[in-house]
C-alpha atoms as one frame of an Amber mdcrd trajectory, in Angstrom:
protein
  10.445  44.949  34.562   8.052  47.769  35.285   5.839  50.007  33.198   6.036
  53.576  34.452   5.186  57.113  33.460   7.545  59.986  32.960   8.011  59.525
  29.244  10.757  57.921  27.223  12.511  60.918  25.692  15.770  59.884  27.376
  17.306  56.447  27.916  16.923  56.264  31.703  14.521  53.353  32.102  17.085
  50.638  33.014  15.073  47.877  31.350  11.609  49.219  32.108   8.994  50.378
  29.648   8.419  54.124  29.942   5.144  55.610  28.723   3.913  59.146  28.756
   1.886  59.874  31.881  -1.243  60.170  29.737  -0.686  56.769  28.085  -0.029
  55.147  31.457  -3.283  56.596  32.837  -5.197  55.173  29.844  -3.598  51.751
  30.343  -4.426  51.730  34.071  -8.021  52.710  33.329  -8.426  49.500  31.308
  -7.583  47.274  34.308  -9.991  46.528  37.155  -9.025  48.375  40.345  -6.443
  46.444  42.356  -5.725  43.911  39.609  -2.147  42.748  39.343  -0.838  41.578
  35.998   2.184  39.894  34.485   3.875  41.428  31.487   4.984  39.263  28.592
   7.448  40.933  26.237   7.978  39.227  22.893  10.531  40.120  20.219
C-alpha cells in the first residue's frame, strides 16, 4: 500500500490511499528527511 498525491476524486487508487497534493506535502513535512515508515491501517 502506498500513500500518494493526485487526489481521490475518482476510484483509481488500486488499494492505495490518495491524498490531495497539499495534504501529502503537509504529511511529508512532519517526517524527518529520509525517514521510512510503515503504515498500519485499522478498521
